[in-house]
C-alpha positions as a Markdown table, in Angstrom:
| # | Residue | x | y | z |
|---|---|---|---|---|
| 1 | Met | 0.0 | -0.3 | 0.0 |
| 2 | Ser | 1.6 | 3.3 | -0.8 |
| 3 | Leu | 1.4 | 6.1 | 1.5 |
| 4 | Ser | -0.7 | 9.3 | 0.2 |
| 5 | Lys | 1.3 | 12.6 | 1.6 |
| 6 | Ala | -1.8 | 13.2 | 3.8 |
| 7 | Lys | -0.9 | 9.7 | 5.5 |
| 8 | Arg | 2.9 | 10.9 | 5.8 |
| 9 | Lys | 3.2 | 11.7 | 9.7 |
| 10 | Ile | 6.3 | 13.7 | 12.0 |
| 11 | Ile | 5.4 | 14.7 | 15.9 |
| 12 | Phe | 7.6 | 16.9 | 17.5 |
| 13 | Tyr | 8.3 | 17.3 | 20.9 |
| 14 | Glu | 9.8 | 20.5 | 22.7 |
| 15 | Asp | 12.2 | 18.8 | 25.4 |
| 16 | Arg | 14.0 | 15.7 | 25.1 |
| 17 | Asn | 12.3 | 11.9 | 25.3 |
| 18 | Phe | 9.5 | 13.3 | 24.0 |
| 19 | Gln | 8.8 | 15.3 | 26.7 |
| 20 | Gly | 6.6 | 19.0 | 26.6 |
| 21 | Arg | 4.4 | 20.4 | 24.1 |
| 22 | Ser | 4.3 | 18.9 | 21.0 |
| 23 | Tyr | 3.1 | 19.5 | 17.2 |
| 24 | Glu | 2.1 | 16.9 | 14.6 |
| 25 | Cys | 3.4 | 17.7 | 10.6 |
| 26 | Met | 1.9 | 16.2 | 7.8 |
| 27 | Ser | 3.8 | 18.2 | 5.3 |
| 28 | Asp | 6.6 | 21.4 | 4.9 |
| 29 | Cys | 7.0 | 23.8 | 7.7 |
| 30 | Ser | 9.7 | 26.2 | 7.3 |
| 31 | Asp | 8.9 | 27.8 | 11.0 |
| 32 | Met | 8.6 | 25.7 | 13.9 |
| 33 | Ser | 8.5 | 28.4 | 15.9 |
| 34 | Ser | 4.8 | 29.4 | 15.6 |
| 35 | Tyr | 4.2 | 25.7 | 16.7 |
| 36 | Leu | 7.2 | 25.0 | 19.3 |
| 37 | Ser | 9.3 | 27.1 | 21.2 |
| 38 | Arg | 12.3 | 24.6 | 20.6 |
| 39 | Cys | 12.3 | 21.4 | 19.1 |
| 40 | Asn | 14.8 | 18.5 | 20.6 |
| 41 | Ser | 13.0 | 15.2 | 20.1 |
| 42 | Cys | 10.3 | 13.4 | 17.1 |
| 43 | Arg | 8.7 | 10.3 | 16.3 |
| 44 | Val | 8.4 | 9.8 | 12.6 |
| 45 | Glu | 4.7 | 7.9 | 12.6 |
| 46 | Ser | 5.4 | 6.8 | 8.6 |
| 47 | Gly | 7.3 | 8.8 | 5.5 |
| 48 | Cys | 10.6 | 10.4 | 5.4 |
| 49 | Phe | 11.2 | 14.1 | 6.2 |
| 50 | Met | 14.4 | 16.6 | 6.2 |
| 51 | Val | 14.6 | 18.5 | 9.4 |
| 52 | Tyr | 17.1 | 21.8 | 9.8 |
| 53 | Asp | 18.0 | 23.7 | 12.6 |
| 54 | Arg | 17.4 | 26.7 | 11.0 |
| 55 | Thr | 14.1 | 28.3 | 9.7 |
| 56 | Asp | 13.3 | 28.3 | 6.1 |
| 57 | Tyr | 14.6 | 25.0 | 5.2 |
| 58 | Thr | 18.1 | 26.3 | 5.9 |
| 59 | Gly | 21.3 | 25.1 | 8.2 |
| 60 | Asn | 22.2 | 21.9 | 9.0 |
| 61 | Gln | 20.3 | 19.3 | 7.4 |
| 62 | Tyr | 19.4 | 15.8 | 8.6 |
| 63 | Phe | 17.3 | 12.8 | 7.1 |
| 64 | Leu | 14.8 | 11.3 | 9.1 |
| 65 | Arg | 12.9 | 7.8 | 8.2 |
| 66 | Arg | 10.1 | 6.2 | 10.4 |
| 67 | Gly | 11.7 | 5.9 | 14.4 |
| 68 | Glu | 12.1 | 7.2 | 17.7 |
| 69 | Tyr | 14.7 | 10.1 | 17.7 |
| 70 | Ser | 14.5 | 11.0 | 21.5 |
| 71 | Asp | 17.7 | 13.7 | 21.6 |
| 72 | Tyr | 19.3 | 15.5 | 18.4 |
| 73 | Met | 22.3 | 15.4 | 20.2 |
| 74 | Arg | 23.2 | 11.8 | 19.8 |
| 75 | Phe | 23.0 | 12.2 | 15.8 |
| 76 | Gly | 25.0 | 15.5 | 15.8 |
| 77 | Met | 22.5 | 18.4 | 15.6 |
| 78 | Arg | 23.9 | 21.6 | 17.7 |
| 79 | Asp | 20.5 | 23.2 | 17.9 |
| 80 | Ser | 16.8 | 22.5 | 17.7 |
| 81 | Ile | 14.6 | 21.8 | 14.8 |
| 82 | Arg | 13.6 | 25.0 | 13.4 |
| 83 | Ser | 11.9 | 23.8 | 10.4 |
| 84 | Cys | 11.5 | 20.1 | 8.0 |
| 85 | Arg | 10.4 | 19.6 | 4.6 |
| 86 | Leu | 8.4 | 16.3 | 3.7 |
| 87 | Ile | 10.0 | 14.3 | 1.3 |
| 88 | Pro | 7.3 | 13.3 | -1.5 |
| 89 | Glu | 6.5 | 9.7 | -2.4 |
| 90 | His | 8.6 | 8.2 | -5.5 |
| 91 | Arg | 8.1 | 5.3 | -7.6 |
| 92 | Gly | 10.1 | 5.5 | -10.5 |
| 93 | Ser | 13.5 | 5.9 | -11.8 |
| 94 | Tyr | 16.1 | 7.5 | -10.6 |
| 95 | Arg | 18.5 | 10.1 | -12.4 |
| 96 | Met | 21.1 | 12.6 | -12.2 |
| 97 | Lys | 24.0 | 14.0 | -13.8 |
| 98 | Ile | 26.9 | 15.4 | -11.5 |
| 99 | Phe | 29.5 | 18.2 | -12.6 |
| 100 | Glu | 33.1 | 18.5 | -11.3 |
| 101 | Arg | 32.8 | 22.1 | -11.3 |
| 102 | Glu | 29.8 | 25.3 | -10.9 |
| 103 | Asn | 27.6 | 25.8 | -13.7 |
| 104 | Phe | 27.6 | 22.3 | -15.5 |
| 105 | Gln | 31.3 | 22.4 | -16.2 |
| 106 | Gly | 34.1 | 19.9 | -16.1 |
| 107 | Gln | 33.8 | 16.4 | -16.2 |
| 108 | Ser | 30.5 | 15.0 | -15.8 |
| 109 | His | 28.9 | 11.7 | -14.6 |
| 110 | Glu | 25.5 | 10.4 | -14.9 |
| 111 | Leu | 24.2 | 8.1 | -12.0 |
| 112 | Val | 21.0 | 6.2 | -11.8 |
| 113 | Asp | 22.2 | 4.5 | -8.4 |
| 114 | Asp | 24.2 | 5.5 | -5.1 |
| 115 | Cys | 27.8 | 6.0 | -5.7 |
| 116 | Asp | 30.2 | 5.6 | -2.1 |
| 117 | Ser | 32.9 | 8.0 | -3.0 |
| 118 | Phe | 33.1 | 10.2 | -6.6 |
| 119 | Gln | 37.2 | 10.0 | -6.0 |
| 120 | Glu | 37.3 | 6.1 | -6.3 |
| 121 | Arg | 34.6 | 5.4 | -9.3 |
| 122 | Tyr | 34.8 | 8.4 | -11.1 |
| 123 | Arg | 38.6 | 10.0 | -10.1 |
| 124 | Met | 36.4 | 13.0 | -9.5 |
| 125 | Ser | 37.6 | 15.1 | -6.2 |
| 126 | Asp | 34.3 | 17.2 | -6.0 |
| 127 | Cys | 31.1 | 17.8 | -7.2 |
| 128 | Gln | 30.0 | 21.3 | -7.5 |
| 129 | Ser | 27.0 | 21.3 | -9.3 |
| 130 | Ala | 23.9 | 19.0 | -10.5 |
| 131 | Gln | 20.8 | 18.2 | -12.3 |
| 132 | Val | 18.2 | 16.0 | -10.9 |
| 133 | Met | 16.5 | 14.2 | -13.9 |
| 134 | Asp | 14.3 | 11.8 | -11.8 |
| 135 | Gly | 14.3 | 11.2 | -7.8 |
| 136 | His | 15.1 | 12.5 | -4.9 |
| 137 | Trp | 18.4 | 12.1 | -3.3 |
| 138 | Leu | 20.8 | 12.9 | -0.5 |
| 139 | Ile | 24.6 | 14.3 | -1.4 |
| 140 | Tyr | 27.1 | 13.6 | 1.1 |
| 141 | Glu | 30.3 | 16.1 | 2.3 |
| 142 | Gln | 32.2 | 12.7 | 3.1 |
| 143 | Pro | 32.6 | 9.0 | 0.9 |
| 144 | His | 30.4 | 6.0 | 1.9 |
| 145 | Phe | 27.2 | 8.3 | 3.0 |
| 146 | Arg | 28.8 | 10.4 | 6.2 |
| 147 | Gly | 29.2 | 13.9 | 7.0 |
| 148 | Arg | 27.0 | 16.9 | 6.5 |
| 149 | Met | 24.0 | 16.3 | 3.7 |
| 150 | Val | 21.8 | 18.1 | 1.3 |
| 151 | Tyr | 18.7 | 17.0 | -0.2 |
| 152 | Met | 18.2 | 17.2 | -3.8 |
| 153 | Ser | 15.0 | 17.2 | -5.4 |
| 154 | Pro | 14.5 | 17.1 | -9.5 |
| 155 | Gly | 15.8 | 20.4 | -10.7 |
| 156 | Glu | 19.3 | 21.8 | -11.3 |
| 157 | Tyr | 22.3 | 23.0 | -8.8 |
| 158 | Arg | 24.2 | 25.5 | -10.6 |
| 159 | Asn | 26.2 | 26.0 | -7.7 |
| 160 | Leu | 25.9 | 23.4 | -4.3 |
| 161 | Arg | 28.0 | 25.4 | -2.6 |
| 162 | Asp | 25.2 | 28.3 | -2.8 |
| 163 | Met | 23.5 | 26.0 | -1.0 |
| 164 | Gly | 25.0 | 27.0 | 2.5 |
| 165 | Tyr | 27.7 | 25.0 | 2.6 |
| 166 | Ser | 30.7 | 27.0 | 0.8 |
| 167 | Gly | 33.3 | 25.7 | 2.7 |
| 168 | Ile | 33.1 | 21.5 | 1.8 |
| 169 | Arg | 33.4 | 19.4 | -0.9 |
| 170 | Phe | 30.5 | 16.4 | -1.6 |
| 171 | Asn | 31.8 | 12.7 | -2.1 |
| 172 | Ser | 28.9 | 10.6 | -2.1 |
| 173 | Leu | 25.4 | 10.3 | -3.2 |
| 174 | Arg | 22.5 | 7.9 | -2.5 |
| 175 | Arg | 18.9 | 7.9 | -3.6 |
| 176 | Ile | 15.9 | 7.9 | -1.0 |
| 177 | Thr | 14.1 | 5.0 | -1.9 |
| 178 | Asp | 10.4 | 4.5 | -0.9 |
| 179 | Ser | 11.3 | 2.3 | 1.9 |
| 180 | Cys | 10.5 | 5.2 | 4.0 |
């Protein structure tokens, strides 16, 4: 059975260990301060979400799938959650093109599957721009899907450094599958 957008749900709590006031969310929320003064734990009841430590889907991003997250400090988040984005269901193919330099310049490669290291697979030391044709992806700072991540939906990304990560190199990427 497919999860419709309306059935995907995350519950945010002001305090750690699911304590304090709560807010149920079934869609994107650009500023959680209207509902909670802070957010330090959550339960993803269904679906997948990206959460951000700043409003308007900015700052550090974290991918959450179904499960309980009792304390954000445990997975590296320094501040409370300020915004969240629902990751839409995708049942089709996955396809994107990565480029070594900004504005779709330099060495390029088309991907249809996960890549655990641009350096090892393509001898490419960085990815600075991308075109996502199909599917939803996470691009990571370090090889083997580690470090900071950025959510990428279909569209053009002329300069990944403009997304708030000016000092890092991207080195791996993974498809967001419907196992959410």
